[in-house]
Backbone as JSON, one array per atom type, in Angstrom:
{
  "sequence": "XXXXXXXXXXXXXXXXXXXXXXXXXXXXXXXXXXXXXXXXXXXXXXXXXXXXXXXXXXXXXXXXXXXXXXXXXX",
  "N": [[0.82, -1.19, 0.0], [1.91, 1.23, 0.81], [3.92, 1.53, -1.12], [2.39, 1.79, -3.43], [1.1, 4.2, -2.86], [3.3, 5.87, -2.93], [4.04, 5.75, -5.63], [1.98, 7.21, -6.73], [2.35, 9.57, -5.49], [0.82, 10.24, -3.28], [-0.5, 11.23, -0.13], [-1.23, 9.65, 3.05], [-3.65, 10.7, 3.82], [-4.76, 11.51, 1.4], [-5.17, 9.02, 0.12], [-6.94, 7.95, 1.96], [-9.14, 9.69, 1.61], [-9.77, 9.18, -1.1], [-10.58, 6.55, -0.92], [-12.66, 6.65, 0.8], [-12.27, 6.26, 3.55], [-10.97, 6.51, 6.92], [-8.06, 8.39, 7.7], [-6.46, 7.4, 9.75], [-7.09, 4.7, 9.64], [-5.86, 3.94, 7.24], [-3.13, 4.49, 7.86], [-2.75, 2.79, 10.07], [-3.02, 0.27, 8.85], [-0.81, 0.28, 7.2], [1.38, 0.14, 8.94], [1.3, -2.31, 10.04], [2.8, -5.44, 10.38], [3.05, -8.04, 8.06], [-0.06, -9.62, 7.46], [-2.77, -7.35, 7.26], [-5.0, -5.54, 9.5], [-7.26, -4.81, 8.25], [-10.7, -4.69, 7.32], [-12.45, -6.82, 4.98], [-14.04, -5.25, 3.3], [-12.88, -2.68, 3.6], [-10.34, -3.2, 2.61], [-10.95, -3.76, -0.07], [-11.94, -1.26, -0.83], [-9.69, 0.41, -0.66], [-7.95, -0.85, -2.5], [-9.49, -0.55, -4.86], [-9.53, 2.28, -5.08], [-6.81, 2.82, -5.49], [-6.32, 1.36, -7.87], [-8.04, 2.68, -9.64], [-6.71, 5.04, -9.83], [-4.57, 4.31, -11.31], [-2.75, 2.41, -10.49], [-1.33, -0.78, -10.76], [-1.58, -3.99, -9.46], [0.85, -6.44, -8.93], [1.16, -9.87, -9.15], [2.84, -12.24, -7.09], [5.71, -13.55, -8.5], [7.93, -15.15, -8.2], [9.76, -13.13, -7.74], [8.56, -11.69, -5.85], [5.59, -10.01, -4.69], [4.18, -6.95, -6.04], [3.78, -3.5, -7.15], [2.89, -1.37, -9.88], [2.83, 1.58, -11.93], [0.37, 2.25, -14.22], [-0.87, 4.16, -15.77], [-0.87, 7.74, -16.11], [-1.37, 9.47, -12.99], [-4.4, 10.97, -11.81]],
  "CA": [[0.0, 0.01, -0.01], [2.81, 2.4, 0.86], [4.6, 1.65, -2.43], [1.38, 2.31, -4.39], [0.93, 5.62, -2.58], [4.52, 6.56, -3.38], [3.97, 5.89, -7.09], [1.01, 8.25, -7.02], [2.7, 10.74, -4.68], [-0.33, 10.49, -2.42], [-0.37, 11.09, 1.32], [-2.23, 8.76, 3.65], [-4.91, 11.42, 3.83], [-5.31, 11.49, 0.05], [-5.68, 7.68, -0.1], [-8.14, 7.81, 2.78], [-10.24, 10.39, 0.95], [-10.15, 8.47, -2.34], [-11.22, 5.26, -0.59], [-13.74, 6.95, 1.75], [-11.9, 5.7, 4.85], [-10.26, 7.42, 7.75], [-6.58, 8.41, 7.54], [-5.9, 6.49, 10.76], [-7.26, 3.33, 9.11], [-4.79, 3.72, 6.26], [-1.85, 4.47, 8.57], [-2.68, 1.56, 10.87], [-2.83, -0.86, 7.95], [0.54, 0.34, 6.65], [2.43, -0.17, 9.92], [1.12, -3.7, 10.46], [3.68, -6.41, 9.73], [2.31, -9.17, 7.53], [-1.48, -9.36, 7.13], [-3.3, -6.15, 7.93], [-6.22, -5.74, 10.28], [-8.35, -4.22, 7.5], [-11.82, -5.56, 6.96], [-12.47, -7.1, 3.56], [-14.63, -4.1, 2.61], [-11.9, -1.6, 3.56], [-9.29, -3.63, 1.7], [-11.45, -3.57, -1.43], [-12.06, 0.17, -1.09], [-8.32, 0.91, -0.9], [-7.5, -1.41, -3.77], [-10.24, 0.11, -5.95], [-9.06, 3.66, -5.23], [-5.45, 2.8, -6.09], [-6.44, 0.91, -9.24], [-8.66, 3.75, -10.43], [-5.69, 6.07, -10.02], [-3.58, 3.85, -12.26], [-1.83, 1.41, -9.92], [-1.59, -2.2, -11.08], [-0.98, -4.91, -8.5], [1.56, -7.52, -9.61], [1.22, -11.08, -8.35], [4.18, -12.79, -6.81], [6.16, -14.39, -9.61], [9.33, -15.51, -7.89], [10.49, -11.96, -7.26], [7.73, -11.02, -4.83], [4.46, -9.2, -5.16], [4.53, -5.54, -6.16], [2.89, -2.58, -7.79], [3.47, -0.49, -10.89], [1.92, 2.62, -12.4], [-0.01, 1.91, -15.6], [-1.24, 5.39, -16.48], [-0.64, 8.9, -15.22], [-2.38, 9.7, -11.96], [-5.32, 12.09, -12.12]],
  "C": [[0.87, 1.25, 0.0], [3.52, 2.6, -0.47], [3.64, 2.21, -3.47], [1.14, 3.79, -4.15], [2.13, 6.44, -3.08], [4.5, 6.76, -4.89], [3.04, 7.04, -7.48], [1.34, 9.59, -6.37], [1.52, 11.2, -3.86], [0.08, 10.38, -0.95], [-1.37, 10.05, 1.78], [-3.61, 9.38, 3.64], [-5.56, 11.37, 2.45], [-5.88, 10.08, -0.28], [-6.94, 7.45, 0.73], [-9.34, 8.47, 2.13], [-10.71, 9.65, -0.28], [-10.88, 7.16, -2.07], [-12.35, 5.42, 0.4], [-13.52, 6.26, 3.11], [-11.21, 6.79, 5.67], [-8.76, 7.31, 7.53], [-5.93, 7.48, 8.55], [-6.03, 5.06, 10.33], [-6.15, 3.0, 8.14], [-3.44, 3.61, 6.97], [-1.68, 3.18, 9.38], [-2.43, 0.34, 10.01], [-1.39, -0.9, 7.43], [1.62, -0.05, 7.68], [2.34, -1.6, 10.42], [2.05, -4.59, 9.67], [2.84, -7.58, 9.26], [0.89, -8.77, 7.16], [-1.99, -8.17, 7.93], [-4.56, -6.48, 8.69], [-7.42, -5.14, 9.55], [-9.5, -5.22, 7.32], [-11.77, -5.82, 5.46], [-13.02, -5.91, 2.76], [-13.64, -2.94, 2.5], [-10.76, -1.92, 2.62], [-9.71, -3.42, 0.25], [-11.52, -2.09, -1.79], [-10.7, 0.79, -1.39], [-7.81, 0.42, -2.23], [-8.18, -0.73, -4.95], [-9.77, 1.55, -6.17], [-7.71, 3.71, -5.89], [-5.51, 2.37, -7.55], [-7.05, 1.97, -10.15], [-7.69, 4.9, -10.7], [-4.55, 5.62, -10.9], [-2.57, 2.85, -11.72], [-2.27, 0.02, -10.32], [-0.86, -3.05, -10.03], [-0.4, -6.1, -9.26], [1.62, -8.71, -8.67], [2.67, -11.5, -8.13], [4.54, -13.77, -7.94], [7.61, -14.83, -9.41], [10.12, -14.36, -7.33], [9.72, -11.2, -6.19], [6.63, -10.21, -5.47], [4.89, -7.75, -5.23], [3.46, -4.73, -6.81], [3.65, -1.84, -8.9], [2.38, 0.51, -11.34], [1.62, 2.37, -13.88], [-0.37, 3.15, -16.42], [-0.99, 6.54, -15.56], [-1.75, 9.07, -14.2], [-3.2, 10.93, -12.32], [-5.0, 13.28, -11.25]]
}
């Protein structure tokens, strides 16, 4: 999530606004090691906001999971 925000040059507050969540929810999810404490609905909201902004999630293919920017951010 943090890498995706960096690609977009978004703050936690901007991601929170785009996903209709609280900024503390985003920050708490980013500091959690391993699996986050996000609900499934919050996880989907964050993923949808990042994908709509042009982030593509890359499955683990031997080199680890990741993100890349597919189109310029709005």
